[in-house]
Z-matrix of the N, CA and C atoms (Angstrom, degrees):
N
C 1 1.459
C 2 1.519 1 111.44
N 3 1.307 2 117.08 1 3.50
C 4 1.457 3 120.66 2 178.44
C 5 1.529 4 110.29 3 -66.09
N 6 1.331 5 117.51 4 -41.75
C 7 1.460 6 120.89 5 -178.02
C 8 1.529 7 112.04 6 -69.83
N 9 1.334 8 116.88 7 -35.08
C 10 1.465 9 122.09 8 -176.41
C 11 1.537 10 108.74 9 -129.72
N 12 1.331 11 118.19 10 74.61
C 13 1.470 12 120.55 11 -173.82
C 14 1.533 13 114.02 12 -64.26
N 15 1.326 14 118.19 13 -20.82
C 16 1.467 15 120.70 14 178.86
C 17 1.532 16 111.37 15 -98.29
N 18 1.312 17 116.99 16 23.63
C 19 1.471 18 121.79 17 -177.00
C 20 1.519 19 111.08 18 -49.65
N 21 1.342 20 114.81 19 137.61
C 22 1.458 21 121.27 20 -179.52
C 23 1.512 22 108.54 21 -146.10
N 24 1.329 23 116.83 22 166.58
C 25 1.458 24 122.74 23 -179.23
C 26 1.519 25 109.78 24 -131.62
N 27 1.334 26 115.59 25 144.25
C 28 1.467 27 121.79 26 171.27
C 29 1.517 28 106.66 27 -124.98
N 30 1.320 29 117.33 28 116.82
C 31 1.463 30 120.89 29 -178.81
C 32 1.520 31 109.93 30 -71.91
N 33 1.325 32 115.01 31 131.15
C 34 1.463 33 122.33 32 175.74
C 35 1.524 34 109.16 33 -93.92
N 36 1.345 35 116.04 34 -48.94
C 37 1.460 36 120.16 35 178.30
C 38 1.516 37 109.89 36 -155.87
N 39 1.320 38 113.98 37 156.50
C 40 1.459 39 122.59 38 -178.99
C 41 1.520 40 107.08 39 -132.60
N 42 1.345 41 115.85 40 127.12
C 43 1.465 42 120.88 41 -179.03
C 44 1.517 43 108.39 42 -132.76
N 45 1.333 44 115.50 43 163.16
C 46 1.459 45 118.57 44 176.48
C 47 1.520 46 109.95 45 -140.35
N 48 1.317 47 114.41 46 155.84
C 49 1.458 48 122.37 47 173.72
C 50 1.524 49 106.67 48 -130.24
N 51 1.324 50 117.10 49 -171.47
C 52 1.468 51 119.91 50 -179.36
C 53 1.522 52 112.65 51 -62.12
N 54 1.332 53 117.05 52 -31.71
C 55 1.467 54 119.42 53 -174.62
C 56 1.521 55 113.94 54 -130.40
N 57 1.342 56 118.19 55 16.12
C 58 1.461 57 119.05 56 -177.13
C 59 1.523 58 111.87 57 -155.95
N 60 1.329 59 114.13 58 156.75
C 61 1.463 60 122.50 59 168.67
C 62 1.519 61 105.49 60 -116.82
N 63 1.325 62 116.61 61 130.54
C 64 1.465 63 122.42 62 -177.36
C 65 1.519 64 107.65 63 -115.33
N 66 1.338 65 116.07 64 126.46
C 67 1.458 66 121.53 65 -177.44
C 68 1.521 67 109.29 66 -122.62
N 69 1.321 68 116.24 67 124.71
C 70 1.465 69 121.69 68 169.15
C 71 1.514 70 106.61 69 -99.19
N 72 1.346 71 116.48 70 134.71
C 73 1.456 72 118.92 71 -176.75
C 74 1.524 73 111.00 72 -154.61
N 75 1.322 74 115.32 73 161.41
C 76 1.458 75 122.75 74 170.09
C 77 1.526 76 107.32 75 -94.44
N 78 1.323 77 116.88 76 130.11
C 79 1.462 78 121.80 77 170.83
C 80 1.519 79 106.16 78 -98.24
N 81 1.321 80 116.77 79 127.93
C 82 1.457 81 122.46 80 -176.22
C 83 1.521 82 109.40 81 -122.00
N 84 1.309 83 116.80 82 151.33
C 85 1.449 84 119.34 83 174.87
C 86 1.514 85 112.40 84 176.13
N 87 1.329 86 114.73 85 161.24
C 88 1.455 87 122.71 86 177.86
C 89 1.522 88 108.41 87 -107.93
N 90 1.311 89 116.06 88 130.84
C 91 1.467 90 122.06 89 -176.91
C 92 1.529 91 110.03 90 -76.74
N 93 1.345 92 115.64 91 82.61
C 94 1.462 93 121.25 92 -176.90
C 95 1.523 94 113.19 93 -108.07
N 96 1.303 95 117.75 94 6.18
C 97 1.461 96 121.90 95 178.02
C 98 1.509 97 109.39 96 -141.09
N 99 1.339 98 118.30 97 167.77
C 100 1.460 99 120.61 98 -178.62
C 101 1.526 100 111.51 99 -64.86
N 102 1.318 101 115.99 100 142.51
C 103 1.464 102 123.46 101 175.05
C 104 1.517 103 106.20 102 -119.92
N 105 1.315 104 116.62 103 90.49
C 106 1.456 105 120.63 104 -171.63
C 107 1.519 106 108.59 105 63.64
N 108 1.330 107 115.91 106 -123.04
C 109 1.472 108 120.03 107 179.44
C 110 1.529 109 112.90 108 -90.82
N 111 1.340 110 117.77 109 2.13
C 112 1.467 111 121.50 110 -179.04
C 113 1.523 112 109.24 111 -89.53
N 114 1.340 113 117.93 112 117.19
C 115 1.475 114 119.86 113 179.09
C 116 1.529 115 110.61 114 -70.60
N 117 1.333 116 117.96 115 158.89
C 118 1.465 117 121.35 116 -179.87
C 119 1.528 118 112.00 117 -56.66
N 120 1.334 119 115.07 118 137.66
C 121 1.469 120 120.44 119 179.39
C 122 1.529 121 112.04 120 -108.76
N 123 1.324 122 116.89 121 -18.31
C 124 1.459 123 120.48 122 -174.92
C 125 1.515 124 113.01 123 79.22
N 126 1.333 125 118.11 124 0.14
C 127 1.465 126 121.66 125 -179.40
C 128 1.530 127 110.69 126 -84.66
N 129 1.334 128 114.37 127 151.35
C 130 1.472 129 120.91 128 177.62
C 131 1.517 130 109.91 129 -95.57
N 132 1.320 131 114.71 130 153.28
C 133 1.469 132 119.57 131 171.92
C 134 1.517 133 108.52 132 -129.91
N 135 1.318 134 114.72 133 155.89
C 136 1.464 135 123.76 134 176.09
C 137 1.517 136 104.80 135 -138.61
N 138 1.330 137 116.52 136 105.91
C 139 1.459 138 121.53 137 -172.41
C 140 1.525 139 109.80 138 -120.49
N 141 1.325 140 115.85 139 129.48
C 142 1.464 141 120.85 140 178.71
C 143 1.524 142 109.08 141 -78.15
N 144 1.329 143 116.06 142 134.74
C 145 1.456 144 121.56 143 -177.15
C 146 1.521 145 110.21 144 -139.15
N 147 1.328 146 114.55 145 163.71
C 148 1.453 147 121.78 146 174.29
C 149 1.521 148 108.36 147 -132.32
N 150 1.322 149 117.15 148 136.67
C 151 1.463 150 121.95 149 177.03
C 152 1.525 151 108.85 150 -125.37
N 153 1.324 152 115.49 151 135.56
C 154 1.456 153 122.88 152 175.83
C 155 1.528 154 107.78 153 -110.76
N 156 1.320 155 116.90 154 121.94
C 157 1.461 156 122.68 155 175.20
C 158 1.526 157 106.19 156 -105.81
N 159 1.333 158 116.65 157 110.44
C 160 1.465 159 122.56 158 -172.52
C 161 1.530 160 109.66 159 -102.56
N 162 1.339 161 116.05 160 135.88
C 163 1.459 162 123.02 161 -176.99
C 164 1.528 163 110.86 162 -118.53
N 165 1.345 164 115.81 163 150.68
C 166 1.460 165 119.76 164 175.73
C 167 1.531 166 109.64 165 -84.76
N 168 1.326 167 117.13 166 -175.32
C 169 1.464 168 120.36 167 -175.86
C 170 1.534 169 113.60 168 -72.48
N 171 1.347 170 117.79 169 -5.91
C 172 1.467 171 121.57 170 174.40
C 173 1.518 172 111.09 171 -106.81
N 174 1.326 173 116.84 172 15.04
C 175 1.464 174 124.53 173 177.77
C 176 1.526 175 114.27 174 66.73
N 177 1.333 176 116.07 175 26.58
C 178 1.459 177 120.92 176 173.25
C 179 1.520 178 109.30 177 -90.24
N 180 1.311 179 116.39 178 133.64
C 181 1.463 180 120.65 179 176.49
C 182 1.521 181 108.57 180 -66.30
N 183 1.335 182 117.07 181 123.37
C 184 1.460 183 120.65 182 -178.12
C 185 1.519 184 113.28 183 -114.66
N 186 1.331 185 117.55 184 -16.44
C 187 1.455 186 118.79 185 -176.23
C 188 1.529 187 110.54 186 -163.37
N 189 1.334 188 115.11 187 143.77
C 190 1.462 189 121.48 188 169.53
C 191 1.524 190 106.87 189 -124.72
N 192 1.327 191 117.02 190 124.61
C 193 1.458 192 122.02 191 177.61
C 194 1.520 193 108.52 192 -118.89
N 195 1.321 194 116.34 193 126.75
C 196 1.459 195 121.24 194 -179.23
C 197 1.525 196 108.04 195 -116.06
N 198 1.331 197 115.93 196 132.21
C 199 1.459 198 122.12 197 -179.26
C 200 1.524 199 109.32 198 -121.68
N 201 1.346 200 115.76 199 134.30
C 202 1.457 201 120.86 200 177.22
C 203 1.512 202 109.26 201 -162.93
N 204 1.311 203 115.27 202 167.97
C 205 1.459 204 123.36 203 179.71
C 206 1.522 205 108.80 204 -97.29
N 207 1.325 206 117.03 205 104.48
C 208 1.462 207 121.99 206 -178.70
C 209 1.526 208 111.69 207 -58.22
N 210 1.317 209 116.94 208 -37.14
C 211 1.465 210 120.65 209 -177.45
C 212 1.530 211 111.62 210 -60.50
N 213 1.327 212 117.95 211 -35.05
C 214 1.467 213 119.65 212 -179.24
C 215 1.534 214 111.23 213 -63.66
N 216 1.327 215 117.72 214 -31.69
C 217 1.472 216 119.98 215 175.83
C 218 1.527 217 109.73 216 -69.82
N 219 1.330 218 117.71 217 -46.41
C 220 1.455 219 121.17 218 -178.12
C 221 1.539 220 111.80 219 -64.05
N 222 1.314 221 117.44 220 -34.40
C 223 1.474 222 120.77 221 178.49
C 224 1.526 223 110.63 222 -64.73
N 225 1.312 224 117.98 223 -32.44
C 226 1.467 225 122.11 224 -177.73
C 227 1.525 226 112.77 225 -77.95
N 228 1.321 227 118.31 226 -14.47
C 229 1.466 228 120.43 227 -171.20
C 230 1.521 229 117.05 228 -85.77
N 231 1.319 230 122.16 229 -27.30
C 232 1.479 231 119.70 230 -174.11
C 233 1.505 232 114.85 231 -56.94
C-alpha cells in the first residue's frame, strides 16, 4: 500500500459457489509512493479485478486468489 496509500475498492458483483466466494471489483488509488523503480506520478488508476475466497469443508478460509491485468495499472501511471 506504499505506492497507493489511498487504495480503495468498489464491488461490481459478488457470487458464491459450494466452496468459494467470488468478488469482482474495481481497485482504485493514487500513485503517491514508489512502485518498485517507478517514482510517484500522482496519477489515479481504476483497475478491474477478481478475487476468489476458497473455503474448506468446515467453512474455514484456506486461500485468497486475486487476478488482474498489471499492464492496465502501469498504463494509467504516466
